[in-house]
C-alpha positions in Angstrom: -14.5 -31.4 -3.8 -15.9 -27.9 -3.4 -16.9 -28.6 0.2 -13.2 -29.0 1.0 -12.9 -25.3 1.0 -16.4 -24.3 2.4 -16.2 -22.0 5.5 -19.8 -21.6 5.9 -20.8 -21.1 9.6 -17.2 -20.2 10.5 -16.1 -16.9 11.9 -12.6 -15.5 11.3 -10.9 -12.5 13.0 -8.3 -11.1 10.6 -5.9 -8.3 11.9 -4.5 -5.8 9.6 -7.3 -6.6 7.2 -8.4 -3.1 5.9 -5.8 -3.3 3.2 -3.2 -5.5 1.4 -2.8 -9.2 2.3 -5.3 -9.1 5.3 -8.0 -7.6 3.2 -7.5 -10.2 0.4 -7.9 -12.9 2.9 -10.9 -11.4 4.4 -12.5 -11.1 1.0 -11.7 -14.6 0.0 -12.8 -16.2 3.3 -16.1 -14.4 3.0 -16.4 -15.6 -0.6 -16.1 -19.0 0.7 -18.9 -18.5 3.2 -17.3 -17.3 6.3 -18.2 -14.4 8.5 -15.1 -12.2 8.9 -14.1 -9.3 11.2 -12.1 -6.7 9.5 -9.7 -5.1 12.0 -6.9 -2.5 12.0 -6.2 0.6 13.9 -8.4 3.1 11.9 -12.1 2.5 12.3 -13.0 4.3 9.0 -10.5 2.1 7.0 -12.1 -1.0 8.6 -15.7 0.2 7.7 -14.8 0.9 4.2 -13.0 -2.5 3.6 -16.0 -4.3 5.2 -18.5 -2.4 3.0 -16.5 -3.3 0.0 -16.2 -7.0 0.8 -20.0 -7.2 1.6 -20.7 -5.6 -1.8 -18.5 -8.1 -3.6 -19.8 -11.1 -1.9 -23.4 -10.1 -2.0 -24.1 -10.6 1.7 -23.3 -9.0 5.1 -20.4 -11.2 5.7 -17.9 -8.7 7.1 -18.1 -6.4 10.1 -15.4 -3.8 11.1 -13.9 -3.9 14.6 -11.0 -1.5 15.0 -8.2 -2.5 17.3 -4.7 -1.5 18.1 -2.7 -4.9 18.3 -0.2 -3.2 20.7 -2.8 -3.1 23.3 -3.9 -6.2 25.1 -7.0 -4.6 26.3 -7.8 -3.6 22.7 -7.3 -7.2 21.6 -9.6 -8.6 24.3 -12.2 -6.0 23.2 -11.8 -7.3 19.7 -12.5 -10.9 20.8 -15.2 -9.9 22.9 -17.0 -7.8 20.1 -16.6 -10.6 17.7 -18.2 -13.3 20.1 -21.1 -10.8 20.6 -21.4 -10.2 16.8 -21.3 -13.9 15.6 -21.2 -16.1 18.8 -18.0 -17.8 18.0 -14.4 -17.6 16.8 -13.3 -20.5 14.5 -10.4 -18.8 12.6 -7.6 -16.4 13.9 -5.4 -14.8 11.3 -2.6 -12.8 12.6 -1.7 -10.6 9.7 -1.0 -7.1 11.2 2.6 -6.3 11.6 5.2 -3.4 12.1 8.4 -2.5 10.6 9.4 1.1 11.5 13.0 0.8 10.6 14.8 0.3 7.3 18.5 -0.1 7.5 21.3 -2.3 9.2 20.6 -3.4 12.7 23.5 -1.4 14.1 21.3 1.7 13.5 17.9 0.6 15.0 16.7 2.1 18.1 15.6 0.3 21.2 12.2 1.6 20.7 12.0 0.5 17.2 13.3 -3.0 17.8 10.9 -3.3 20.8 7.9 -2.2 18.6 8.8 -4.8 16.1 9.0 -7.6 18.7 5.8 -6.4 20.5 3.6 -6.2 17.4 5.0 -9.0 15.4 5.3 -11.6 18.1 3.8 -10.7 21.4 0.6 -9.4 20.1 0.1 -12.5 18.1 0.8 -14.6 21.3 -1.9 -12.5 23.2 -4.6 -12.9 20.4 -4.0 -16.4 19.7 -4.4 -17.3 23.4 -7.6 -15.2 23.6 -9.2 -17.1 20.8 -7.8 -20.5 21.4 -9.8 -21.5 24.4 -13.1 -21.8 22.6 -11.6 -23.5 19.7 -10.0 -26.1 22.0 -13.4 -26.6 23.8 -15.1 -27.3 20.5 -12.2 -29.6 19.2 -11.9 -27.4 16.0 -10.1 -24.3 14.8 -7.4 -22.8 12.7 -4.8 -20.3 13.5 -2.8 -18.7 10.6 0.2 -16.3 11.2 1.4 -14.3 8.3 5.1 -14.5 8.4 7.7 -14.1 5.6 10.4 -15.5 3.8 12.6 -13.0 5.7 12.3 -15.3 8.6 14.3 -17.8 6.6 17.2 -15.6 5.7 19.2 -12.6 6.5 18.7 -9.0 5.3 20.9 -5.9 5.3 17.9 -3.5 5.6 15.0 -5.3 7.5 16.9 -7.7 9.9 14.9 -7.0 13.0 11.7 -7.6 11.0 13.0 -10.8 9.8 13.9 -12.0 13.3 10.4 -11.4 14.4 9.0 -13.4 11.4 11.4 -16.4 12.2 10.0 -16.2 15.8 6.4 -16.4 14.4 7.3 -19.6 12.7 8.5 -21.1 16.0 5.4 -19.8 17.7 3.2 -21.6 15.3 5.2 -24.8 15.7 5.0 -24.8 19.5 1.4 -23.8 19.6 0.8 -26.7 17.0 2.2 -29.0 19.5 0.2 -27.6 22.4 -3.1 -27.3 20.7 -3.0 -30.4 18.3 -4.6 -32.8 20.8 -7.6 -30.6 20.7 -7.8 -30.6 16.9 -6.7 -26.9 16.6 -4.1 -26.3 13.7 -1.6 -23.6 13.8 0.4 -22.7 10.7 2.3 -19.8 9.2 2.3 -18.4 5.6 5.6 -16.9 4.5 5.2 -14.7 1.6 7.9 -13.3 -0.7 7.9 -9.7 -1.7 4.2 -8.7 -2.3 3.0 -5.4 -3.7 1.4 -3.9 -0.6 1.6 -0.5 1.0 3.3 -2.2 3.9 6.2 -3.3 1.6 6.3 -0.2 -0.4 9.9 0.7 0.7 11.1 -2.5 -0.9 9.0 -2.8 -4.2 9.4 1.0 -4.8 13.1 0.6 -4.6 14.2 -0.2 -8.3 17.3 -2.2 -7.3 15.6 -4.3 -4.7 12.5 -4.8 -7.1 14.8 -5.9 -9.8 16.8 -8.3 -7.4 13.7 -9.9 -6.0 12.1 -10.3 -9.5 15.4 -11.9 -11.0 15.6 -14.3 -8.2 12.1 -15.4 -8.4 11.4 -18.4 -10.7 8.2 -16.6 -11.9 10.4 -13.4 -12.5 8.0 -11.0 -10.7 6.7 -10.1 -7.2 3.5 -11.1 -5.8 0.0 -9.6 -5.3 -2.1 -9.8 -2.1 -4.7 -12.1 -3.6 -2.1 -14.6 -4.4 -1.7 -15.2 -0.7 -5.3 -15.4 0.2 -5.9 -18.9 -1.3 -3.5 -20.6 1.1 -5.3 -18.9 4.1 -8.5 -20.4 2.8 -7.0 -23.7 2.5 -5.4 -23.7 6.0 -8.8 -22.7 7.5 -10.9 -25.2 5.8 -11.3 -29.0 5.6 -8.6 -29.1 2.9 -6.1 -28.2 5.5 -7.4 -30.5 8.1 -4.1 -32.6 8.5 -1.8 -29.5 8.2 -0.2 -28.0 11.3 3.0 -26.6 12.7 4.2 -25.8 9.2 5.5 -22.8 7.2 4.0 -22.4 3.8 6.1 -20.4 1.5 4.5 -18.4 -1.3 7.3 -16.5 -3.1 7.1 -17.1 -6.7 10.0 -19.5 -6.5 12.6 -17.1 -4.6 13.7 -19.8 -2.0 13.8 -22.4 -4.7 16.5 -20.6 -6.6 
């Protein structure tokens, strides 16, 4: 049964993985045998996260390759450098995202809205289609997009972000149909509120934290490592028949 989750010999690119959910995913994939590329905008943060992962798993499983997801050239360099380092890409995790605005949509600037759409949808489209050709040629691969339960409901304060996350769910469905004949699976994970730096504006707000915790069946918000196990499942043999889906991990918020 342990072999179902074995990622030995696989290589994963994980964007936004110098901290938070992305870092937890990189750690757990490395723990299950994968080589992982830690990537975010700041090289020093990537190096620190990769070193920490290597120390925890007891081998040189992680390398750091900084990249700005808003730049198509930077993403292509990320893919090229990953191929140079490990010779292949088997798993693409689109975790990095932006949300530069907190408030009703009537107050968002065009630049802020465009940044959200660019980094949360278009950049995912770019990176996936840079990684997918070799996966499709090998008839094996996994793409995982980190979405949000915000993509399933409205919000008075993060509406544009939620729109982008709903689009990610459809991106996964569409690419699952396109890539399926080549045995490349595409899914999204939709976390609820998780205690990360990225979501700090939400969980540091006492009213939002209280409301989110009270709505959840588990009566609390999540931790980054509680998302990572699903990413391992989706990338491994355990998820071999799973594609085009959105997997909700929210402590039971949507259930209530």
